[in-house]
N, C-alpha and C positions, 0 to 999 in steps of 0.2 A: 500617599501616592505610590503606585507600583514602581518597583525598581526594574527598569527595562534591561534586558540582556543587550550586549553591545556589538553583536555581529554586524560588521560593516556591509552595507548594501549601497547600490547606486540609487539615484532618484527614481521615483516611480515613473513607469513608462507612460507617456502622454498619448492620447488617442485623437487623431485628426482625420480629415476627409479623404476617403477612397471609396469608390462605389463597389458594391458587391452585386452579382447577379445570381438569381436563384437557379439551383440545379434541377428544380422540378418544373414540369409543365403544369398548366392549369393555374388554379388560384395560388397566389404567393403565400409563403409561409415565413414567419419572421426570422427564423434562424437556419433555414435550409438554404444556406448561401455559402459561396466560396469566393475568394478574392480575385477580382479582375482589375488590375491597375489601369487607370485611364490618364489621359494627358492633362486633364483639368483636375482641380482640387474641389470642384463643386460637390455638394452632398446630394444624394438622391433620397428624397423624403416621401414616404407613402404612409397614409394613415392606417392601412391594413397590413403593412409589412415592415418589419424592422430589419434594416440591413446593417450588419456589423461595420463599424467605422474603425479602421485601424491604420495608423500612420505607417506608411512604408519606410519612412526614415527611422521611426522608432523600432520597427522590427528588424531592420537591416543590421543593427548593432548586435542583435541576438542570433542572426543567421551565421552558420558556419559554412565554409566552402564545401563543395561536393567532395565526398570522401573518395579519393583516388589512390589506388595502390598498384604496385608493380605486379603485373600478371604472373611474373616468374618468382615473385617473392614467396618465401616459405611462411611469411606471416609470423604470428606469435607462437604457433605450435600447440594449439589448444588440445587437440586429440592426443598428441604425444605426451602432453603433461598429465592428462587424466589417466592414461594407461598405467596399470600396475600399482597405483597409489591407493591407500586406504584412508577413509574419511570418518570423522565423527560429526553427526548432524543432530542438532537440537530442534525441537518443534517439528519432529519428523512426520507427524500425521496431519500437519496443517496445510493449508492451501498452497502457500509458496514453496515449502520444503518438498511436497510431493511432486510438484512440477519440476523442481530442480533434480530430484532423484530420478524421475523418468527420463529427463533429457540426458543426464550423465550415463545412465545405463544404455540408452538407445544409441548414443553417438560413440560410446566407448565400452563395448561389451567386455573388453579385456581389462576393465577397471578392477582394482582390488576390492576389498570388503568395504561396505558402508555400514558403520555402526550407528544405530538409531536410538537416541536417548528417549525412553518412554516411561511415563508414570503408570505402573501396574503393580498389583499386589504380589504377584509371583511370576515366574517365567512362563508358566502355562498361559496366564492372562496376556502377557506380552506377546507371545507367539500368536495368540488369537487376534490381538489387535493388528499385528503385522499382516495377517491373512485377510481379516475383514476390511481393514481401512486402506491397505495399500495393494496387496497382491490381487484382491478381488475387485479393485476399483476400475471403472471403465476408462479412467485416465491412461491406463497401461495397455490399452487394446492394441496399439501398434507393436508393442513388445510381445504381446501374445501372438500376434501374426508372425513376427520375426522368428520366434522360438518354437511355435507350434506346441506339440505335446510335451516338450521339455521346458515349457515356460515356468512352471512352478519350481522345478528343480533349479533352473537358472536363478530365479529370484531368491530362493532360500540359500543359494550358495553365495550370493552377493550381499544380502541384507541381513544384518544381525541385530535383533532387538536387545537393548541394554536397559535394565530397570534402573531408573534414576529420576532426578528432579533438579532442574537448574536453580531452584529456590533453596536447595540444601547444600551444606558444606560437602566438599568433594563430590558434588553433583549427586549425592545420595547413592553412589555406586558402591557395591560391596568391594572391600579392599582387594580380594583375590581377582575379581573381574577387572577392577581398575588397573591393577598391575599387569594383567594379561593384555588388555587392549592398548595400554600406554606404550607397549613395545611395537605396536603395528601402525599407529595413526600417523599419517603424513600431513593431513590438513584437517583443521577444525572449522566447521561452518555453523555459525550462530544464527539460527532462524527462529528460535523460541522467544516468546515475549507475551505480555498481556496487552492487548490492543484496545480494551474498553476505555473510552474517553473519560468516563466518570468512575473509574475504578477506586477501590479502597486504596488509600495512600500507602499503607503498610505493604500491601500485596504488590502494588506497582513498584515501590522502592526495592523490594526483595528480588523481584524478577527482572525488571527493566534496568534498574540502576546497578544492582549488585550481581545479577546473574551473569552478565558478560565477563565480569572479573573472576567469578568462580570458575567459569569455563577457561579463562586465560590461565588461572593458577593450575588447573588440571593439565592444561596444555604444556606448561613448563616442566611437567613430570614425564611428558611423552618424549621418548628417546629420539624419534625420527622426525618430530614436528618441523615442518618447513614454513607453515603459513597459517594465518588466522583470518577468516572472512566473517564479517559481522554485518547483519542487515539492520539498518536503522530506519529513518523516515525522512523524506525531504522537508517535512514540516518541523524538524527537530530544532531549528534556530528560533522558532517563535515569531518569525517575521511574517507580515501579511501584505507588504507592499515593497516595491523596488525590485532589485535583482539579488537573489540569494546565492551566495558564492559557495563553491566546493572547498570549504575551509574547515580543517579540524577544529573541534570545540575545545577550549581550554579556559578554566576558571582563572580570572586575573588578566586574560587577554581579550577574548571576545565574549566572555561571560563575566558578569560582575564578580569581583572578589568578595562581595558580601555573602555569596552563596557558600554555605558550609554543609556538605553532605552529611557529615556526622551529626550535626545539629538537627537536620531534617529527620534522620533516623530516630533520634531521641524524641522528637515531637510526636512521631507516629507511634512509638512504643508507649509513651505516656498516655496517648489517647486509647490505646488498646487496654491498658491497665485501668483506665478511668471509666470506660463505658462497657456495656454488655448488651448482648442480644441485638435487636434491630437498631437500637440507639447507637451501638458501636459501629455498625456498618454505615449508617447514615452520617455519623460524625466523621468517620474516616474518609468517606467520599467528599464531604464538604471541606475537610482539611486539605485533601489533595488539590481540589479546585482553588482554594484560597492561597495555598503556597505557590501554585503554578502562576496564578494571576499576580501575586506579589512580585515575582521575579520576571514577569513579562512573557509567560507562556499562556496558551489558551486552555490547557487541560493537563491533568496529571500524566497522561500517556506521553505526550511530546516532552514534557518537563523531565520525567524520569528517564526517557530515552536519551535526552541530552546529558543527564548525569552519567549514564552508562558509557556514553562516548568519551566523556572527560576522564573517567576512571581508566578506560582502555588506553587512552593516550598516555596517561601518567605511568601505567604499570607494565606496558608491553615490553620494555627493555629494548633489545635489538631484534625482536621477532617481527618479520614483515606482517603488517596488518592492512587490510583493505576494508573500508566502511562503505557499503552500498546504501545510498539514500533514495529509495524509490518514492514516487508520489503515490497517489491513490491507486492501489493495484486492483485491477478488475480482470475479467475473463480473458482467456487466451485469444490472441489475434490469429495465429496460424497453427501453433504447435501445442501438443501433438496433433490436435485438430481444433478448428475454430470454435470458440464459445464455451470451452470447458471452464466451469466455475464450481467452487465448493462453498456452500453456505450463501447467505444473503450478505453481500459485501456492503461497504460504507454507503454508497449512493443508492443502493437498490431498495432499501425500505421506503424511500421517497417515491420511487417509480412504482413499487408494488402498491403502496397506499393510494397513489394517484390512479393506477390502473384498476383498482378495486372500487373506486368511487368513494373512498374514505376521506380523501382530501381533494380539493379542487385547485389548491394553490400551495405556496410555501413562502416562508419568511426568507427572502433572498433577493439579490440583484441579478436580473436576467443576464447582465453583461459581465458578471464575475467570471474570472478565469477558473476553469474547472480542469485541474491537472490529473488526467487519467493515464496510466501506463498499463498495457496488457501484461499479464503475468509472465508470458513466455519471453517478452523482451527484457523484463527484469532479470529473469533467470539467465538468458543468453549473455547479458552484460556482466553478470556476476561471475559466470564461468570463464568468460574472456579475461576479466580482471584477475581472477585466480591464477590462470595460466601465465599471465603477464608478470605477476609479482611473486609467484610461488617459488621461483628460483632466483630471484633478483636481489635488488638493494633492500636492506632491512629498514624500510621506511613505512610511514603511515600515509595512506592515500585515500582520498574521498572521491567517490563517483556518484553524482546525482543522475538518476535515470527518470526523466520526466518529459512532458510533452509541451510545456509552455515555453521552452527554450527557443522554439522556432516560430515561424511566421503564421502558422495555422493552428493556434491553440483552440481547444474546444471551450465553449462558454456554457454556463448552466442553462440559459434559455435555449441554446441549440440542442442540448441533450433532451430537454423536455419537449421541444417541438418534434424532434425525431421520435420520441417515445409516444407522443400524441398520435402522430401519423401511423405508427406501427400498431399501437394498442387499439386504435379506433377500428382498424380493419381485422385485427387478430387479438381479441380480448384475452385477458388473463383467465377469466372465468366464463362459464356458460351463461350466467345471468347477464341480461342485457343492461348495459350502462350507457347513459347518454353522456359520453365523454366530450368535454370541451377543452380548448387550449388552456394550458396552465396559467394561473394568475400569480402575480408576484407581489407579496405584501411588504411594505416598508417598515412595519412595526410588528412586534410580537402580539400586541393587543389586537391588531387587525386580523392577524393569522388565527389567533385563538378564537375570536368571534366567528370567523369563517368556518373553522372546524366544528365549533359548538353548534352552529346553525345546521351544518350538514348532518351531524349526528342526530339532532332533534327532528329534522325532517325525516330521516330514516326511521326514527322511532315513532313518528306520527305526532310529535308534540313540539310546537314552535314557541312554547312559553319559556319560563325561566329555567336556567341551568340546573336548579335544584331538583327539577322534575325528571332529570335524566336518569336512566337506569344505571346501576352500578357498573355494568359493562360499558355503557356509554361514557361514564366518567373516567374509567380506566383508559379507554381509547383516547379521550381528550388529553389526559395527563401524559399518555405515551407520545402523542404528536407534539405537544407543547414542550416536553422534555427534549425530544429529538431536535426541535427547532432551536432551542437554546444551545444544545450541544453542537449543532452544525453551523451555528451563526458565523464563526470565523471563516469557514470554508465557503459559505454562501455569499460572502462579500469580499472574497479573496482577490487581490489585484497584484500580487507579486509574481515574478517570473523566476524560474530556476536556471542558473547558469549551468552549462554542461560542457565546459571547455575540456575538462579531463576526459569525460566520456567520449567526446568527439575525437580527441587525440588518440584514444584507445582504438577507435574504429580505423583511424589512419594506419595503424600498425598491423591490421589484419590483412591476410591474403584475400583475394576475391572468393576463393572457395570457403574460407572461414566466414566471410560475411554472408554467404548463402546459408551456411550451416548454423550460424549463431547470430542471426539478424536482430538488431536492437535499435535501428535508426527510427526514432519516433517521428521524425519529419515525414516519413513515408506513409504514416497512418492516414487512411481515407476515413474520416470520421463518419460520414453518412453511411458508408458500407459497414464500418465496424459496429456502430450503434444499432442500425436497423437490421442488418443481416447476420450479425455475429453475436453481439452482446445480449440483445433483447431475446432472441430465440434461446440462447443459453440460459438466461435468467428464467425464462418461462419453464424450461425443462427442469431446472432446479426447484422452481416454485411448485410445480406439480408433483415432483418427487417428495418434497417436504410435506 
C-alpha cells in the first residue's frame, strides 16, 4: 500500500443545487454557463444541456472579501523595490521566466542587471541565445516600442547571460564569473526545473530536488543577497481533493518521515549503473513513477518538486524565502498583451488533438476542477511577494496562485465546450473536420478503443488494431500515454487555499493593483478561453 503524504486538508467540497443560465443565445451548451443564484434549491435539468451545480454555501467558505485599500496608501512599494537591484534568474529562456523578465524591465527600467543562467558551450553561444530567444522575441514588443532604436542597447545593458547549469555544483559557473556576479546579486529567482511528468528519476532529482539547494548555496556566497524566490507548483502536496493549504512542506510534519531523500538518490544512482541505453531511460522513468506513487504523489515531477521545497526549508537559515505555487500556467490574460504563449502547454495537446480530429473525447470527468492561471497573473503575484518580503522578516512564506480558490472555477467540460464552439467556427487546419462536442470516457479502455477506431477510420481500415500503420500505432500510444499521465488532473476535485495571496493583495495600493494585477477571481473564463487563449494557441500552433 502506498505511504500517503500527510498534508492536512479540509473535507472535499460538496456540490448542491443552484441553477446556472447560459451566456449564449441559441441552442444551449453544456458548460457555457455562469452562476445565477436563485431563491429555490431546485435543480434545472435538461437532456441537451449540462448546467454546473455548485453549492453557494460550499463556495462561500472559499470566497475572500473584496480587496479594499486606502487610496492614499503607498502600498508595498513594488517599483521602488525593483529599482537599482540586480537579480540572478534560472530557467531564463523558459515561458515563465521570460514573462517575468519582460514585466520587470517594463515597469522598472531603472532596474539593475539581470543575470541569466544559461546552458551554452561558450559565451558566443550564450549571447546568441540571449538575442534569438529573448531580445528578438515578440513578447518584448512593448519594450521595443518604449525604447525605439535604443531597444537592443537597453536590453544588452540589463541582461547578462551567464554560462551555467542548475544541475551542476556551483551552478557550473566559472569561478571568476561566480566571484564577480556574487558581489552584485540582490535577489535570486529560481524559475528553472524539469516539468515532464514522466521524467527520468535521476534527472528530476538532480534538477527539481537538488537544484534549488545548489542555487541557495550559491546565494549564501552573494555578499548583498536579500531574498530568494522559488517557483514550485500548486500540485506539490500530492492531494487531489479537499482544500490544499499554503503550508511549507517539511519531512516529519506534513510529509511522512519515511521519506529519505538520500536513499532516493542512491536508488536512482544504482539504476543508472545497472541499466544502459533505452533500457536505462525506461527503467528510470518507471522508477520515478513508482517512488512517487509509493509516497503518495502522482508523478516524479510533483514528487521531486516537493523534495526541493523541503530542502529549501531546512537549509535557508535566516534568508527570507518565498515559494510561489502556481496552478497550471497558461497564456497571458492581459500582459504584455493577451494570449502570449511559448510552446504547447499542459492542456493544449488535448485541445490540439481534438481540434485536428485525432481524438473525439478524453479519459476525464467533465466536472473536474481545472485550475488554470494566466502567466501574467503568476508573474505579478511573484513580483509583489518579492517586494513584500525582500526587505522584511527572514521567514519562509508560501503563496498559492490559483483559480479554484473562488466561486467561479473552470471545469474541464467548460474548457472543451468553449474549445468546440471556437474550433468549429475557426478550425486549426484548412482541412475540413466534422467536429462534434467532446466525449468523456470513464475508463482508459473506453478511451483507447475510441482513439483506435478514429485512427483506423482515418486509415481506411476498421479491422483489428494489428493492421494499423506504424504511424497510427505511435499516435495511439501517444494519446494513451497522455491519458494515463493526465488522469490525476482530469479527475481533480481539490481546491487551493489562497489566504496568503489574498492578504498580499490587501497590502497593495490601488495603483499597484492596476500595475500588478493577479486577482484570479476577476477572470472571465468565456472571454479568456475563446478570445484570448485559443487564438494565442492557434498562433503558436501555426508557428510550430
